[in-house]
N, CA, C and O atoms as CSV, one atom per row, in Angstrom:
chain,resi,resn,atom,element,x,y,z
A,1,MET,N,N,24.506,-11.588,28.608
A,1,MET,CA,C,25.525,-10.222,28.774
A,1,MET,C,C,25.350,-9.594,30.279
A,1,MET,O,O,24.394,-9.955,30.965
A,2,ASP,N,N,26.034,-8.912,30.633
A,2,ASP,CA,C,26.224,-8.512,31.788
A,2,ASP,C,C,24.786,-7.637,32.295
A,2,ASP,O,O,24.393,-6.678,31.630
A,3,MET,N,N,24.116,-8.058,33.460
A,3,MET,CA,C,23.057,-7.292,33.984
A,3,MET,C,C,23.276,-5.785,34.154
A,3,MET,O,O,22.426,-4.920,33.941
A,4,LEU,N,N,24.560,-5.588,34.577
A,4,LEU,CA,C,24.732,-4.049,34.657
A,4,LEU,C,C,24.759,-3.462,33.797
A,4,LEU,O,O,24.571,-2.246,33.848
A,5,PHE,N,N,25.048,-4.227,32.484
A,5,PHE,CA,C,25.105,-3.080,31.352
A,5,PHE,C,C,23.414,-2.881,30.752
A,5,PHE,O,O,22.976,-1.913,30.129
A,6,LEU,N,N,22.818,-3.885,31.088
A,6,LEU,CA,C,21.607,-4.259,30.696
A,6,LEU,C,C,20.621,-3.304,31.658
A,6,LEU,O,O,19.479,-3.277,31.199
A,7,GLN,N,N,20.793,-2.459,32.964
A,7,GLN,CA,C,20.437,-1.865,33.659
A,7,GLN,C,C,20.810,-0.326,33.525
A,7,GLN,O,O,20.063,0.611,33.807
A,8,GLN,N,N,22.306,-0.233,32.967
A,8,GLN,CA,C,22.699,1.211,32.940
A,8,GLN,C,C,22.327,1.688,31.117
A,8,GLN,O,O,22.408,2.839,30.687
A,9,ASN,N,N,22.008,0.711,30.466
A,9,ASN,CA,C,21.582,1.260,29.032
A,9,ASN,C,C,20.361,0.708,28.753
A,9,ASN,O,O,20.142,0.507,27.558
A,10,TRP,N,N,19.469,0.396,29.572
A,10,TRP,CA,C,18.255,0.029,29.163
A,10,TRP,C,C,17.238,0.757,28.066
A,10,TRP,O,O,16.273,0.313,27.444
A,11,MET,N,N,17.785,1.891,28.093
A,11,MET,CA,C,17.096,2.589,26.811
A,11,MET,C,C,17.913,2.281,25.578
A,11,MET,O,O,17.256,2.503,24.561
A,12,LEU,N,N,19.014,1.885,25.367
A,12,LEU,CA,C,19.818,1.405,24.266
A,12,LEU,C,C,19.067,0.076,23.863
A,12,LEU,O,O,18.409,-0.111,22.839
A,13,VAL,N,N,19.264,-0.638,24.698
A,13,VAL,CA,C,18.628,-1.773,24.927
A,13,VAL,C,C,16.712,-2.188,24.336
A,13,VAL,O,O,16.123,-3.109,23.770
A,14,ALA,N,N,16.515,-1.355,24.701
A,14,ALA,CA,C,14.768,-1.147,24.651
A,14,ALA,C,C,14.703,-0.330,22.549
A,14,ALA,O,O,14.038,-0.660,21.567
A,15,VAL,N,N,15.323,0.309,22.684
A,15,VAL,CA,C,15.405,0.926,21.236
A,15,VAL,C,C,15.755,-0.399,20.154
A,15,VAL,O,O,15.180,-0.683,19.103
A,16,ALA,N,N,17.037,-1.158,20.899
A,16,ALA,CA,C,17.487,-2.123,19.653
A,16,ALA,C,C,16.278,-2.847,19.682
A,16,ALA,O,O,15.821,-3.146,18.579
A,17,VAL,N,N,15.603,-3.225,20.762
A,17,VAL,CA,C,14.451,-4.429,20.900
A,17,VAL,C,C,13.487,-4.144,19.733
A,17,VAL,O,O,13.128,-4.935,18.861
A,18,VAL,N,N,13.043,-2.493,19.937
A,18,VAL,CA,C,11.673,-2.263,18.970
A,18,VAL,C,C,12.208,-1.914,17.858
A,18,VAL,O,O,11.374,-1.500,17.053
A,19,SER,N,N,13.286,-1.918,17.487
A,19,SER,CA,C,14.303,-1.924,15.829
A,19,SER,C,C,14.167,-3.101,15.288
A,19,SER,O,O,13.765,-3.258,14.135
A,20,GLY,N,N,14.424,-3.845,15.909
A,20,GLY,CA,C,14.102,-5.150,15.391
A,20,GLY,C,C,12.940,-6.016,15.065
A,20,GLY,O,O,12.855,-6.938,14.254
A,21,ILE,N,N,11.707,-5.305,16.212
A,21,ILE,CA,C,10.461,-6.193,15.921
A,21,ILE,C,C,9.835,-5.435,14.961
A,21,ILE,O,O,8.816,-5.872,14.427
A,22,MET,N,N,10.424,-4.051,14.574
A,22,MET,CA,C,9.782,-3.071,13.471
A,22,MET,C,C,10.771,-3.740,12.170
A,22,MET,O,O,10.642,-3.019,11.181
A,23,LEU,N,N,11.202,-4.276,12.050
A,23,LEU,CA,C,12.260,-4.695,11.032
A,23,LEU,C,C,11.505,-5.793,10.706
A,23,LEU,O,O,11.122,-6.104,9.578
A,24,ALA,N,N,11.290,-6.412,11.824
A,24,ALA,CA,C,10.645,-7.894,11.417
A,24,ALA,C,C,9.301,-7.822,10.885
A,24,ALA,O,O,8.891,-8.499,9.942
A,25,TRP,N,N,8.541,-6.844,11.631
A,25,TRP,CA,C,7.357,-6.368,11.198
A,25,TRP,C,C,7.077,-6.492,9.810
A,25,TRP,O,O,6.327,-7.308,9.274
A,26,SER,N,N,7.990,-5.291,9.107
A,26,SER,CA,C,8.231,-4.996,7.459
A,26,SER,C,C,8.438,-6.240,6.312
A,26,SER,O,O,8.261,-6.170,5.095
A,27,PHE,N,N,8.967,-7.643,7.303
A,27,PHE,CA,C,9.210,-8.669,6.464
A,27,PHE,C,C,8.015,-9.598,6.673
A,27,PHE,O,O,8.065,-10.559,5.905
A,28,ILE,N,N,6.704,-9.594,7.678
A,28,ILE,CA,C,6.199,-10.534,7.745
A,28,ILE,C,C,4.544,-9.805,7.545
A,28,ILE,O,O,3.541,-10.359,7.095
A,29,GLY,N,N,4.710,-8.288,8.088
A,29,GLY,CA,C,3.248,-7.996,8.142
A,29,GLY,C,C,2.368,-7.953,7.099
A,29,GLY,O,O,1.211,-8.356,7.212
A,30,GLY,N,N,2.875,-7.445,5.973
A,30,GLY,CA,C,2.054,-8.139,5.031
A,30,GLY,C,C,1.499,-9.377,4.388
A,30,GLY,O,O,0.734,-9.591,3.448
A,31,LYS,N,N,2.159,-10.100,5.231
A,31,LYS,CA,C,1.799,-11.629,4.584
A,31,LYS,C,C,0.833,-11.904,5.531
A,31,LYS,O,O,-0.105,-12.564,5.084
A,32,LEU,N,N,0.749,-11.536,6.975
A,32,LEU,CA,C,-0.072,-11.721,7.892
A,32,LEU,C,C,-1.185,-11.429,7.259
A,32,LEU,O,O,-2.165,-12.174,7.232
A,33,SER,N,N,-1.105,-10.309,6.700
A,33,SER,CA,C,-2.695,-9.381,6.763
A,33,SER,C,C,-3.238,-9.952,5.413
A,33,SER,O,O,-4.364,-9.550,5.121
A,34,GLY,N,N,-2.641,-10.821,4.531
A,34,GLY,CA,C,-2.901,-11.167,2.889
A,34,GLY,C,C,-3.011,-10.547,2.283
A,34,GLY,O,O,-3.747,-10.836,1.339
A,35,ILE,N,N,-2.340,-9.108,2.319
A,35,ILE,CA,C,-2.255,-8.011,1.584
A,35,ILE,C,C,-0.778,-8.477,0.415
A,35,ILE,O,O,0.252,-8.880,0.955
A,36,GLU,N,N,-0.822,-8.396,-0.691
A,36,GLU,CA,C,0.691,-8.446,-1.450
A,36,GLU,C,C,1.215,-7.068,-1.832
A,36,GLU,O,O,0.612,-6.063,-2.207
A,37,GLU,N,N,2.336,-7.275,-1.656
A,37,GLU,CA,C,2.544,-5.581,-2.307
A,37,GLU,C,C,3.072,-5.985,-3.538
A,37,GLU,O,O,3.466,-7.110,-3.845
A,38,ALA,N,N,3.036,-4.699,-4.397
A,38,ALA,CA,C,3.662,-4.747,-5.641
A,38,ALA,C,C,4.687,-3.709,-5.883
A,38,ALA,O,O,4.517,-2.490,-5.879
A,39,ASP,N,N,5.883,-4.438,-6.117
A,39,ASP,CA,C,6.673,-2.942,-6.579
A,39,ASP,C,C,6.611,-2.828,-8.013
A,39,ASP,O,O,6.151,-3.709,-8.740
A,40,THR,N,N,7.142,-1.585,-8.459
A,40,THR,CA,C,7.148,-0.825,-9.874
A,40,THR,C,C,6.713,-2.183,-10.897
A,40,THR,O,O,5.675,-2.277,-11.553
A,41,LEU,N,N,7.842,-3.190,-10.813
A,41,LEU,CA,C,7.647,-4.140,-11.823
A,41,LEU,C,C,6.657,-4.724,-11.833
A,41,LEU,O,O,6.255,-5.230,-12.881
A,42,LYS,N,N,5.896,-4.838,-10.546
A,42,LYS,CA,C,4.674,-6.150,-10.834
A,42,LYS,C,C,3.540,-4.838,-10.823
A,42,LYS,O,O,2.550,-4.970,-11.543
A,43,ALA,N,N,3.664,-3.765,-10.128
A,43,ALA,CA,C,2.642,-2.874,-10.668
A,43,ALA,C,C,2.629,-2.860,-12.176
A,43,ALA,O,O,1.556,-3.088,-12.735
A,44,THR,N,N,3.665,-2.625,-12.864
A,44,THR,CA,C,3.470,-2.489,-14.425
A,44,THR,C,C,2.974,-3.351,-15.002
A,44,THR,O,O,2.032,-3.048,-15.734
A,45,ARG,N,N,3.433,-4.898,-14.911
A,45,ARG,CA,C,2.542,-6.235,-14.905
A,45,ARG,C,C,1.329,-6.061,-14.884
A,45,ARG,O,O,0.515,-6.420,-15.734
A,46,LEU,N,N,1.141,-5.493,-13.898
A,46,LEU,CA,C,-0.435,-5.465,-13.496
A,46,LEU,C,C,-1.079,-4.301,-14.176
A,46,LEU,O,O,-2.243,-4.558,-14.483
A,47,TYR,N,N,-0.789,-3.418,-14.419
A,47,TYR,CA,C,-1.279,-2.778,-15.323
A,47,TYR,C,C,-1.738,-3.068,-16.692
A,47,TYR,O,O,-2.865,-2.961,-17.177
A,48,ASN,N,N,-0.242,-3.595,-17.395
A,48,ASN,CA,C,-0.532,-3.918,-18.601
A,48,ASN,C,C,-1.556,-5.072,-18.640
A,48,ASN,O,O,-2.114,-5.202,-19.730
A,49,ASP,N,N,-1.856,-5.798,-17.822
A,49,ASP,CA,C,-2.739,-7.230,-17.565
A,49,ASP,C,C,-3.980,-6.832,-17.261
A,49,ASP,O,O,-4.814,-7.540,-16.696
A,50,ASP,N,N,-4.204,-5.235,-17.768
A,50,ASP,CA,C,-5.612,-4.469,-17.169
A,50,ASP,C,C,-6.167,-4.780,-15.725
A,50,ASP,O,O,-7.372,-4.814,-15.478
A,51,ALA,N,N,-5.253,-4.987,-14.867
A,51,ALA,CA,C,-6.250,-4.832,-13.552
A,51,ALA,C,C,-6.695,-3.198,-13.420
A,51,ALA,O,O,-6.443,-2.214,-14.116
A,52,LEU,N,N,-7.330,-3.361,-12.422
A,52,LEU,CA,C,-7.822,-2.472,-12.103
A,52,LEU,C,C,-6.934,-1.459,-11.295
A,52,LEU,O,O,-6.356,-1.936,-10.318
A,53,VAL,N,N,-6.756,-0.201,-11.552
A,53,VAL,CA,C,-5.848,0.709,-10.438
A,53,VAL,C,C,-6.486,1.477,-9.765
A,53,VAL,O,O,-7.061,2.413,-10.322
A,54,LEU,N,N,-6.571,1.287,-8.274
A,54,LEU,CA,C,-7.599,2.548,-7.781
A,54,LEU,C,C,-6.556,3.354,-7.216
A,54,LEU,O,O,-5.606,2.731,-6.741
A,55,ASP,N,N,-6.524,4.784,-7.159
A,55,ASP,CA,C,-6.139,5.645,-6.343
A,55,ASP,C,C,-7.035,6.164,-5.185
A,55,ASP,O,O,-8.186,6.467,-5.500
A,56,VAL,N,N,-6.644,6.316,-3.821
A,56,VAL,CA,C,-7.045,6.713,-2.828
A,56,VAL,C,C,-6.628,7.806,-2.229
A,56,VAL,O,O,-6.952,8.183,-1.102
A,57,ARG,N,N,-5.811,8.395,-3.074
A,57,ARG,CA,C,-5.515,9.969,-2.524
A,57,ARG,C,C,-6.314,11.187,-2.523
A,57,ARG,O,O,-7.396,11.116,-3.105
A,58,GLU,N,N,-6.010,12.214,-2.019
A,58,GLU,CA,C,-6.941,13.475,-1.940
A,58,GLU,C,C,-7.115,13.617,-3.308
A,58,GLU,O,O,-6.570,13.098,-4.282
A,59,ASP,N,N,-8.218,14.642,-3.125
A,59,ASP,CA,C,-8.404,14.880,-4.765
A,59,ASP,C,C,-7.456,15.890,-5.373
A,59,ASP,O,O,-7.492,15.874,-6.603
A,60,LYS,N,N,-6.607,16.777,-4.837
A,60,LYS,CA,C,-5.584,17.775,-5.340
A,60,LYS,C,C,-4.468,16.932,-5.268
A,60,LYS,O,O,-3.510,17.630,-5.604
A,61,GLU,N,N,-4.047,15.683,-4.980
A,61,GLU,CA,C,-3.176,15.070,-4.933
A,61,GLU,C,C,-3.284,14.449,-6.307
A,61,GLU,O,O,-2.311,14.562,-7.052
A,62,PHE,N,N,-4.237,13.879,-6.676
A,62,PHE,CA,C,-4.946,13.205,-7.974
A,62,PHE,C,C,-4.756,13.574,-9.110
A,62,PHE,O,O,-4.274,12.953,-10.057
A,63,ALA,N,N,-5.249,14.919,-9.025
A,63,ALA,CA,C,-5.140,16.295,-10.064
A,63,ALA,C,C,-3.903,16.528,-10.660
A,63,ALA,O,O,-3.722,16.732,-11.860
A,64,ALA,N,N,-2.628,16.475,-9.342
A,64,ALA,CA,C,-1.594,16.639,-9.754
A,64,ALA,C,C,-0.622,15.612,-10.350
A,64,ALA,O,O,0.512,15.897,-10.734
A,65,GLY,N,N,-1.137,14.466,-10.390
A,65,GLY,CA,C,-0.511,13.499,-11.471
A,65,GLY,C,C,-0.902,12.017,-10.880
A,65,GLY,O,O,-0.728,11.717,-9.699
A,66,HIS,N,N,-1.447,11.147,-11.849
A,66,HIS,CA,C,-1.397,9.846,-11.145
A,66,HIS,C,C,-1.372,9.135,-12.542
A,66,HIS,O,O,-1.212,9.497,-13.707
A,67,ILE,N,N,-1.662,7.668,-11.724
A,67,ILE,CA,C,-1.291,6.723,-13.060
A,67,ILE,C,C,-2.481,6.605,-14.437
A,67,ILE,O,O,-3.553,6.145,-14.044
A,68,PRO,N,N,-2.460,6.852,-15.547
A,68,PRO,CA,C,-3.153,6.685,-16.622
A,68,PRO,C,C,-4.348,5.657,-16.107
A,68,PRO,O,O,-4.140,4.656,-15.421
A,69,LYS,N,N,-5.223,5.962,-16.425
A,69,LYS,CA,C,-6.518,4.687,-16.223
A,69,LYS,C,C,-6.877,4.672,-14.946
A,69,LYS,O,O,-8.008,4.215,-14.776
A,70,ALA,N,N,-6.258,5.044,-13.889
A,70,ALA,CA,C,-6.505,5.174,-12.618
A,70,ALA,C,C,-8.008,5.541,-12.333
A,70,ALA,O,O,-8.612,6.420,-12.948
A,71,ARG,N,N,-8.469,4.870,-11.466
A,71,ARG,CA,C,-10.081,5.313,-10.913
A,71,ARG,C,C,-9.484,5.565,-9.781
A,71,ARG,O,O,-8.648,4.850,-9.228
A,72,HIS,N,N,-10.136,7.153,-9.217
A,72,HIS,CA,C,-10.096,7.470,-7.946
A,72,HIS,C,C,-11.296,7.822,-7.498
A,72,HIS,O,O,-12.303,8.372,-7.946
A,73,ILE,N,N,-10.734,7.120,-5.974
A,73,ILE,CA,C,-11.818,7.068,-4.629
A,73,ILE,C,C,-10.817,7.691,-3.663
A,73,ILE,O,O,-9.719,7.154,-3.513
A,74,PRO,N,N,-11.158,8.842,-2.977
A,74,PRO,CA,C,-10.077,8.675,-1.872
A,74,PRO,C,C,-10.603,8.182,-0.716
A,74,PRO,O,O,-11.804,8.183,-0.445
A,75,LEU,N,N,-9.440,7.626,0.193
A,75,LEU,CA,C,-9.608,6.646,1.520
A,75,LEU,C,C,-10.730,6.953,2.281
A,75,LEU,O,O,-11.379,6.167,2.971
A,76,GLY,N,N,-10.930,8.195,2.108
A,76,GLY,CA,C,-11.862,8.562,3.177
A,76,GLY,C,C,-13.420,8.299,2.699
A,76,GLY,O,O,-14.363,8.625,3.420
A,77,GLN,N,N,-13.571,7.750,1.565
A,77,GLN,CA,C,-14.854,7.884,0.995
A,77,GLN,C,C,-15.266,6.376,0.782
A,77,GLN,O,O,-16.400,5.906,0.873
A,78,LEU,N,N,-13.820,5.576,0.407
A,78,LEU,CA,C,-14.103,4.762,-0.166
A,78,LEU,C,C,-15.013,3.485,0.692
A,78,LEU,O,O,-15.474,2.646,-0.082
A,79,SER,N,N,-15.268,3.285,1.935
A,79,SER,CA,C,-16.294,2.477,2.467
A,79,SER,C,C,-17.240,2.502,2.002
A,79,SER,O,O,-17.702,1.497,1.462
A,80,GLY,N,N,-18.119,4.092,2.052
A,80,GLY,CA,C,-19.383,4.290,1.070
A,80,GLY,C,C,-19.422,4.329,-0.212
A,80,GLY,O,O,-20.471,4.632,-0.781
A,81,ARG,N,N,-18.284,4.030,-0.902
A,81,ARG,CA,C,-18.661,3.913,-2.191
A,81,ARG,C,C,-17.838,2.424,-3.330
A,81,ARG,O,O,-17.364,2.349,-4.464
A,82,LEU,N,N,-18.082,1.438,-2.116
A,82,LEU,CA,C,-17.462,0.536,-2.336
A,82,LEU,C,C,-18.040,-0.512,-3.581
A,82,LEU,O,O,-17.428,-1.357,-4.236
A,83,GLN,N,N,-19.577,-0.060,-3.622
A,83,GLN,CA,C,-20.271,-0.362,-4.666
A,83,GLN,C,C,-19.835,-0.140,-6.107
A,83,GLN,O,O,-20.137,-0.804,-7.099
A,84,GLU,N,N,-19.197,0.745,-6.027
A,84,GLU,CA,C,-18.484,1.453,-7.553
A,84,GLU,C,C,-17.984,-0.101,-7.746
A,84,GLU,O,O,-18.470,-0.833,-8.608
A,85,LEU,N,N,-17.088,-0.458,-6.954
A,85,LEU,CA,C,-16.099,-1.356,-7.040
A,85,LEU,C,C,-16.868,-2.732,-7.364
A,85,LEU,O,O,-16.014,-3.539,-7.731
A,86,GLU,N,N,-18.059,-3.275,-7.370
A,86,GLU,CA,C,-18.525,-4.864,-6.809
A,86,GLU,C,C,-18.257,-5.319,-8.272
A,86,GLU,O,O,-18.090,-6.539,-8.257
A,87,LYS,N,N,-18.129,-4.708,-9.790
A,87,LYS,CA,C,-17.677,-5.639,-10.740
A,87,LYS,C,C,-16.330,-5.671,-10.777
A,87,LYS,O,O,-16.017,-5.592,-11.965
A,88,PHE,N,N,-15.634,-5.725,-10.287
A,88,PHE,CA,C,-13.942,-5.852,-10.059
A,88,PHE,C,C,-13.835,-6.614,-9.099
A,88,PHE,O,O,-12.675,-6.662,-8.690
A,89,LYS,N,N,-14.531,-7.232,-8.557
A,89,LYS,CA,C,-14.656,-8.316,-7.234
A,89,LYS,C,C,-13.351,-9.381,-7.870
A,89,LYS,O,O,-12.268,-9.497,-7.296
A,90,ALA,N,N,-13.643,-9.957,-8.899
A,90,ALA,CA,C,-12.840,-10.825,-8.952
A,90,ALA,C,C,-11.539,-10.949,-9.818
A,90,ALA,O,O,-10.927,-12.001,-10.001
A,91,LYS,N,N,-11.181,-9.616,-10.363
A,91,LYS,CA,C,-10.461,-8.797,-11.388
A,91,LYS,C,C,-9.174,-8.075,-10.121
A,91,LYS,O,O,-9.516,-7.467,-9.107
A,92,PRO,N,N,-7.828,-8.325,-10.495
A,92,PRO,CA,C,-7.073,-8.115,-9.710
A,92,PRO,C,C,-6.765,-6.177,-9.757
A,92,PRO,O,O,-6.528,-5.403,-10.684
A,93,ILE,N,N,-6.904,-6.021,-8.456
A,93,ILE,CA,C,-6.793,-4.226,-8.232
A,93,ILE,C,C,-5.821,-4.067,-7.548
A,93,ILE,O,O,-5.767,-4.513,-6.402
A,94,LEU,N,N,-4.469,-3.134,-8.326
A,94,LEU,CA,C,-3.432,-2.032,-7.720
A,94,LEU,C,C,-4.118,-0.860,-6.949
A,94,LEU,O,O,-4.724,0.023,-7.556
A,95,VAL,N,N,-3.995,-0.884,-5.510
A,95,VAL,CA,C,-4.431,0.233,-5.145
A,95,VAL,C,C,-3.208,1.152,-4.669
A,95,VAL,O,O,-2.432,0.587,-3.897
A,96,THR,N,N,-2.885,2.599,-5.035
A,96,THR,CA,C,-2.154,3.343,-4.794
A,96,THR,C,C,-2.346,4.373,-4.087
A,96,THR,O,O,-3.476,4.861,-4.075
A,97,CYS,N,N,-1.267,4.976,-3.302
A,97,CYS,CA,C,-1.538,6.256,-3.086
A,97,CYS,C,C,-0.294,7.254,-3.053
A,97,CYS,O,O,0.390,7.241,-4.076
A,98,ARG,N,N,0.031,7.960,-2.220
A,98,ARG,CA,C,1.195,8.553,-2.531
A,98,ARG,C,C,2.516,7.878,-2.255
A,98,ARG,O,O,3.538,7.903,-2.941
A,99,SER,N,N,2.259,7.198,-0.973
A,99,SER,CA,C,3.593,6.624,-0.525
A,99,SER,C,C,3.153,4.867,-0.055
A,99,SER,O,O,4.183,4.248,0.214
A,100,GLY,N,N,2.309,4.300,0.036
A,100,GLY,CA,C,1.794,2.616,0.385
A,100,GLY,C,C,1.097,3.253,1.727
A,100,GLY,O,O,0.344,2.362,2.120
A,101,GLN,N,N,1.039,3.864,2.212
A,101,GLN,CA,C,0.452,3.790,3.645
A,101,GLN,C,C,-1.312,3.765,3.662
A,101,GLN,O,O,-2.050,2.934,4.191
A,102,ARG,N,N,-1.721,5.193,2.756
A,102,ARG,CA,C,-3.119,4.639,2.941
A,102,ARG,C,C,-3.973,3.687,2.003
A,102,ARG,O,O,-5.148,3.365,2.176
A,103,SER,N,N,-2.925,3.214,0.722
A,103,SER,CA,C,-3.382,2.080,-0.033
A,103,SER,C,C,-3.366,1.122,1.010
A,103,SER,O,O,-4.461,0.685,1.366
A,104,ALA,N,N,-2.334,0.705,1.576
A,104,ALA,CA,C,-2.466,-0.412,2.785
A,104,ALA,C,C,-3.991,-0.765,3.342
A,104,ALA,O,O,-4.653,-1.801,3.280
A,105,ARG,N,N,-4.263,0.547,3.914
A,105,ARG,CA,C,-5.558,0.264,4.682
A,105,ARG,C,C,-6.287,0.365,3.801
A,105,ARG,O,O,-7.371,0.216,4.364
A,106,ALA,N,N,-6.531,0.550,2.551
A,106,ALA,CA,C,-7.589,0.366,1.816
A,106,ALA,C,C,-7.713,-0.991,1.051
A,106,ALA,O,O,-8.650,-1.240,0.293
A,107,CYS,N,N,-6.798,-1.748,1.289
A,107,CYS,CA,C,-6.533,-2.742,0.683
A,107,CYS,C,C,-6.689,-3.727,1.785
A,107,CYS,O,O,-6.793,-4.888,1.391
A,108,ARG,N,N,-6.741,-3.498,3.413
A,108,ARG,CA,C,-7.396,-4.424,4.397
A,108,ARG,C,C,-8.671,-4.272,3.923
A,108,ARG,O,O,-9.264,-5.313,3.638
A,109,LEU,N,N,-9.411,-2.907,3.722
A,109,LEU,CA,C,-10.725,-2.702,3.508
A,109,LEU,C,C,-11.445,-3.385,2.095
A,109,LEU,O,O,-12.563,-3.901,2.069
A,110,LEU,N,N,-10.636,-3.266,1.095
A,110,LEU,CA,C,-11.266,-3.953,-0.353
A,110,LEU,C,C,-11.151,-5.935,0.236
A,110,LEU,O,O,-11.867,-6.746,-0.353
A,111,LYS,N,N,-10.248,-6.390,1.325
A,111,LYS,CA,C,-10.316,-7.977,1.573
A,111,LYS,C,C,-10.988,-8.097,2.378
A,111,LYS,O,O,-11.560,-9.187,2.351
A,112,LYS,N,N,-11.327,-7.276,3.419
A,112,LYS,CA,C,-12.452,-7.765,4.129
A,112,LYS,C,C,-13.996,-7.798,3.436
A,112,LYS,O,O,-14.884,-8.572,3.793
A,113,SER,N,N,-14.116,-6.785,2.367
A,113,SER,CA,C,-15.323,-6.410,2.043
A,113,SER,C,C,-15.475,-7.990,0.242
A,113,SER,O,O,-16.282,-8.171,-0.670
A,114,GLY,N,N,-14.330,-8.580,0.646
A,114,GLY,CA,C,-14.525,-9.748,-0.417
A,114,GLY,C,C,-13.551,-9.866,-1.373
A,114,GLY,O,O,-13.166,-10.961,-1.785
A,115,PHE,N,N,-13.061,-8.654,-1.811
A,115,PHE,CA,C,-12.344,-8.236,-3.051
A,115,PHE,C,C,-11.230,-9.310,-2.908
A,115,PHE,O,O,-10.529,-9.424,-1.903
A,116,GLU,N,N,-11.123,-10.228,-4.222
A,116,GLU,CA,C,-9.943,-11.540,-3.968
A,116,GLU,C,C,-8.744,-11.053,-3.978
A,116,GLU,O,O,-7.958,-11.239,-3.050
A,117,THR,N,N,-8.394,-10.187,-5.316
A,117,THR,CA,C,-6.733,-10.197,-5.490
A,117,THR,C,C,-6.568,-8.726,-5.799
A,117,THR,O,O,-6.897,-8.166,-6.845
A,118,VAL,N,N,-5.894,-8.071,-4.508
A,118,VAL,CA,C,-5.877,-6.878,-4.121
A,118,VAL,C,C,-4.053,-7.000,-3.662
A,118,VAL,O,O,-3.446,-7.657,-2.817
A,119,TYR,N,N,-3.707,-6.157,-4.548
A,119,TYR,CA,C,-2.229,-5.429,-4.278
A,119,TYR,C,C,-1.897,-4.013,-3.894
A,119,TYR,O,O,-2.380,-2.976,-4.350
A,120,ASN,N,N,-1.140,-4.143,-3.130
A,120,ASN,CA,C,-0.983,-2.361,-2.446
A,120,ASN,C,C,0.555,-2.188,-3.219
A,120,ASN,O,O,1.417,-3.066,-3.164
A,121,GLN,N,N,0.730,-0.797,-3.996
A,121,GLN,CA,C,1.300,-0.486,-4.489
A,121,GLN,C,C,2.991,0.120,-3.832
A,121,GLN,O,O,3.237,1.325,-3.792
A,122,ALA,N,N,3.799,-0.724,-3.463
A,122,ALA,CA,C,4.764,-0.207,-2.834
A,122,ALA,C,C,5.463,0.824,-3.243
A,122,ALA,O,O,5.779,1.017,-4.417
A,123,GLY,N,N,5.812,1.723,-2.065
A,123,GLY,CA,C,6.294,3.476,-2.229
A,123,GLY,C,C,5.253,4.367,-3.618
A,123,GLY,O,O,5.526,5.346,-4.313
A,124,GLY,N,N,4.259,3.643,-3.571
A,124,GLY,CA,C,2.838,4.382,-4.294
A,124,GLY,C,C,3.597,5.344,-5.492
A,124,GLY,O,O,4.686,5.116,-6.019
A,125,ILE,N,N,2.708,6.450,-5.744
A,125,ILE,CA,C,2.445,6.924,-6.781
A,125,ILE,C,C,4.143,7.728,-7.015
A,125,ILE,O,O,4.508,7.994,-8.160
A,126,VAL,N,N,5.122,8.068,-5.707
A,126,VAL,CA,C,6.249,8.347,-5.802
A,126,VAL,C,C,7.219,7.218,-6.363
A,126,VAL,O,O,7.819,7.527,-7.393
A,127,ALA,N,N,7.405,6.240,-5.955
A,127,ALA,CA,C,7.418,5.307,-6.796
A,127,ALA,C,C,7.358,4.814,-8.298
A,127,ALA,O,O,8.212,4.231,-8.967
A,128,TRP,N,N,6.526,5.087,-8.506
A,128,TRP,CA,C,6.231,5.074,-9.633
A,128,TRP,C,C,6.746,6.119,-10.708
A,128,TRP,O,O,7.266,5.744,-11.758
A,129,GLN,N,N,6.586,7.318,-10.413
A,129,GLN,CA,C,7.429,8.519,-10.563
A,129,GLN,C,C,8.835,8.205,-10.566
A,129,GLN,O,O,9.212,8.513,-11.696
A,130,ARG,N,N,9.786,7.771,-9.932
A,130,ARG,CA,C,10.809,7.666,-9.592
A,130,ARG,C,C,11.197,6.265,-10.958
A,130,ARG,O,O,12.219,6.206,-11.642
A,131,ALA,N,N,10.430,5.643,-10.979
A,131,ALA,CA,C,10.796,4.589,-12.448
A,131,ALA,C,C,10.019,5.275,-13.505
A,131,ALA,O,O,9.207,4.716,-14.243
A,132,ASN,N,N,10.400,6.811,-13.522
A,132,ASN,CA,C,9.874,7.166,-14.957
A,132,ASN,C,C,8.860,6.262,-15.695
A,132,ASN,O,O,9.185,5.870,-16.815
A,133,LEU,N,N,7.572,5.862,-15.146
A,133,LEU,CA,C,6.532,5.439,-15.189
A,133,LEU,C,C,5.196,6.568,-15.723
A,133,LEU,O,O,5.078,7.534,-14.969
A,134,PRO,N,N,4.499,6.544,-16.568
A,134,PRO,CA,C,3.840,7.535,-16.873
A,134,PRO,C,C,2.859,8.150,-16.097
A,134,PRO,O,O,2.297,7.418,-15.282
A,135,VAL,N,N,2.515,9.329,-16.154
A,135,VAL,CA,C,2.042,9.959,-15.138
A,135,VAL,C,C,0.765,10.724,-16.061
A,135,VAL,O,O,1.016,11.282,-17.129
A,136,ALA,N,N,-0.503,10.663,-15.531
A,136,ALA,CA,C,-1.595,11.956,-16.439
A,136,ALA,C,C,-2.083,12.624,-15.684
A,136,ALA,O,O,-2.344,12.248,-14.541
A,137,LYS,N,N,-2.345,13.859,-16.162
A,137,LYS,CA,C,-2.860,14.889,-15.499
A,137,LYS,C,C,-4.074,15.184,-15.627
A,137,LYS,O,O,-4.546,16.139,-15.010
């Protein structure tokens, strides 16, 4: 590339580089952290195979609608309540929130605490509802 172009358009180049890094991270970030994403199809399979569904949203969000049989522990309380989940350490756990961000943090905490098979629900309850899957209130 022409150096003059780069100098005159450095902000455009910076945005392109940052966008590329963010795109690459979205593909490899979860794999590096050891947390597997579960789309709605995989989440449904896990649910049907009796995986523990852990909802880490706040109380009001959970009360508004959640995956049936989900256990509710808000993210802010999770580290202090891990003992409640001890019996599930060797069982698959599907972690959900509204969109997948808080559940990703919860997954990292669970993995660091020795939980073997942890899945982050991609898109959270929003994706679940868009797929017309059952919701309990």
